C-alpha positions as CSV (number, residue, x, y, z in Angstrom):
1,X,62.2,22.7,21.0
2,X,59.0,23.7,20.1
3,X,57.2,21.0,17.7
4,X,55.7,22.0,14.3
5,X,53.1,19.3,14.2
6,X,49.2,21.2,14.4
7,X,47.0,20.7,17.5
8,X,45.2,17.9,18.3
9,X,41.4,18.0,17.4
10,X,40.2,16.7,20.6
11,X,38.1,13.6,20.2
12,X,33.9,13.9,20.6
13,X,32.9,13.2,24.3
14,X,30.4,10.4,24.7
15,X,26.8,10.6,24.6
16,X,26.2,10.4,29.2
17,X,24.5,6.9,29.4
18,X,20.8,6.9,29.6
19,X,20.0,7.5,33.9
20,X,18.8,4.2,36.1
21,X,15.5,4.7,36.4
22,X,14.5,6.1,40.4
23,X,12.3,3.0,42.5
24,X,10.1,5.7,44.9
25,X,7.0,3.9,43.1
26,X,6.0,0.3,43.5
27,X,3.3,-1.0,41.1
28,X,2.0,-3.4,44.1
29,X,1.9,-0.7,46.9
30,X,1.1,2.5,44.3
31,X,-0.6,5.4,45.9
32,X,-2.2,7.8,43.3
33,X,-2.5,10.3,45.9
34,X,1.6,10.0,45.8
35,X,1.8,10.4,42.0
36,X,3.8,12.6,40.5
37,X,1.3,14.1,37.8
38,X,-1.5,14.1,40.1
39,X,1.2,16.2,42.8
40,X,2.4,18.6,40.0
41,X,-1.6,18.7,38.2
42,X,-2.7,19.9,42.0
43,X,-0.1,22.5,42.3
44,X,-0.3,23.7,38.7
45,X,-4.4,24.2,39.6
46,X,-4.0,25.3,42.6
47,X,-1.3,28.0,41.4
48,X,-3.9,29.0,38.2
49,X,-6.8,29.8,40.5
50,X,-5.0,32.1,42.5
51,X,-3.7,33.8,39.9
52,X,-7.1,33.8,38.4
53,X,-8.8,34.9,41.8
54,X,-5.4,37.7,42.0
55,X,-6.0,39.1,38.1
56,X,-8.4,41.7,39.0
57,X,-8.1,42.8,34.9
58,X,-11.8,44.3,35.1
59,X,-13.5,41.3,32.9
60,X,-14.0,38.0,32.6
61,X,-10.5,36.3,32.7
62,X,-8.7,32.8,33.4
63,X,-5.2,32.4,33.0
64,X,-5.5,30.1,29.8
65,X,-7.4,33.5,28.2
66,X,-4.7,35.9,28.7
67,X,-1.4,33.5,28.4
68,X,-1.8,34.3,25.1
69,X,-2.4,37.6,25.0
70,X,1.2,37.7,27.2
71,X,3.2,35.5,24.5
72,X,1.9,37.8,22.0
73,X,2.7,40.8,23.7
74,X,6.6,39.4,24.8
75,X,7.2,38.3,21.2
76,X,6.8,34.3,21.8
77,X,4.4,34.0,18.9
78,X,2.8,35.8,16.5
79,X,0.6,33.4,14.3
80,X,-2.3,30.9,15.1
81,X,-0.1,28.0,15.4
82,X,3.1,29.3,16.9
83,X,1.1,30.5,19.5
84,X,-1.1,26.9,20.1
85,X,2.5,25.4,20.4
86,X,3.9,27.9,22.8
87,X,1.0,27.2,24.6
88,X,0.6,23.8,24.6
89,X,-2.8,23.4,23.3
90,X,-4.0,22.6,19.7
91,X,-4.8,24.4,17.1
92,X,-8.4,23.9,17.0
93,X,-8.7,24.8,21.1
94,X,-6.5,28.0,20.3
95,X,-8.9,29.0,17.0
96,X,-11.7,28.5,19.4
97,X,-9.4,30.7,22.6
98,X,-9.2,33.4,19.9
99,X,-12.6,33.9,18.9
100,X,-13.2,34.8,22.6
101,X,-10.7,37.2,23.0
102,X,-11.7,38.5,19.9
103,X,-15.0,39.1,21.3
104,X,-13.7,41.0,24.1
105,X,-11.7,43.3,21.8
106,X,-8.7,41.8,23.4
107,X,-7.2,40.9,20.1
108,X,-8.0,40.5,16.2
109,X,-6.6,37.6,13.6
110,X,-5.1,39.4,10.3
111,X,-4.3,37.2,7.6
112,X,-0.6,37.5,6.0
113,X,0.0,39.9,2.9
114,X,2.8,37.4,1.6
115,X,1.1,34.0,2.4
116,X,-2.7,33.6,3.5
117,X,-2.9,30.7,5.1
118,X,-0.9,32.0,7.8
119,X,-3.0,34.0,10.5
120,X,-1.2,36.3,12.4
121,X,-2.3,37.9,15.9
122,X,-2.4,41.6,16.6
123,X,-3.8,42.5,20.2
124,X,-5.2,45.9,20.7
125,X,-4.9,48.2,23.3
126,X,-6.7,46.9,25.7
127,X,-5.1,43.4,25.1
128,X,-1.9,45.0,25.0
129,X,-3.1,46.7,28.5
130,X,-4.4,43.1,29.8
131,X,-0.5,42.2,28.8
132,X,1.4,43.8,30.6
133,X,-0.6,43.7,34.0
134,X,0.6,39.3,34.1
135,X,4.3,39.3,34.5
136,X,3.1,41.6,37.4
137,X,1.0,39.3,38.7
138,X,2.0,36.4,38.4
139,X,5.1,38.0,40.3
140,X,2.5,38.4,43.4
141,X,0.6,35.1,43.2
142,X,4.8,33.6,42.8
143,X,5.6,35.5,45.7
144,X,2.5,34.5,47.5
145,X,2.8,30.4,46.7
146,X,6.5,30.5,47.6
147,X,6.1,32.0,51.1
148,X,8.4,29.6,54.0
149,X,10.8,29.0,50.9
150,X,14.4,30.6,51.3
151,X,16.2,31.3,47.9
152,X,18.7,28.0,47.9
153,X,15.6,26.0,48.3
154,X,13.7,27.8,45.6
155,X,16.5,27.4,43.7
156,X,16.2,23.5,44.2
157,X,13.1,23.4,43.3
158,X,14.0,25.0,40.2
159,X,16.8,22.4,39.6
160,X,14.4,19.9,41.0
161,X,11.2,20.3,38.0
162,X,14.3,21.1,35.5
163,X,16.1,17.5,36.4
164,X,12.6,15.8,35.7
165,X,11.6,17.5,33.0
166,X,15.4,16.5,30.9
167,X,14.6,13.0,32.7
168,X,10.7,12.8,30.8
169,X,12.4,14.4,27.7
170,X,15.5,12.2,27.8
171,X,13.7,9.0,28.6
172,X,10.9,9.7,25.8
173,X,14.3,10.3,23.2
174,X,15.6,6.9,24.5
175,X,12.3,4.7,24.1
176,X,11.9,6.1,20.5
177,X,15.7,5.1,19.9
178,X,15.0,1.9,21.0
179,X,12.1,1.0,19.8
180,X,13.3,2.1,15.8
């Protein structure tokens, strides 16, 4: 016999407990050369240097200079404020960077017709050309720096880095909640 009562709603899952802190580092025996931030930053700088060398964009340019072009071309941002957030730099630094890119003829700033406070970024044809080359340059460099990694190791590295990011974001959220 079938029950005519409505199905019971699933009870919400409890929030996951914060992860226990790892003990890979000890303040009494800390070695700066083994620090996570240093190792990540060194890898980032080495890869960034390799990208800059590989770029050969026909203009004096660096990763920070053409990353905004790529972000605009890919549709990730189209205002100065969005671009600053997506590139993780402050709006003042983004303004100075856009000054340099405009001087090179790669983009232009256009005031919004609907809100004068909003400034949109548009790529020039030269800026479009540079932005279209970015994924190809990055692919070449990333493949070179991952030489010797298996597909499983590359997946594992991605998983590890995402987990480090999630743990850092979670730790930040928990510390704000505890201080409130």
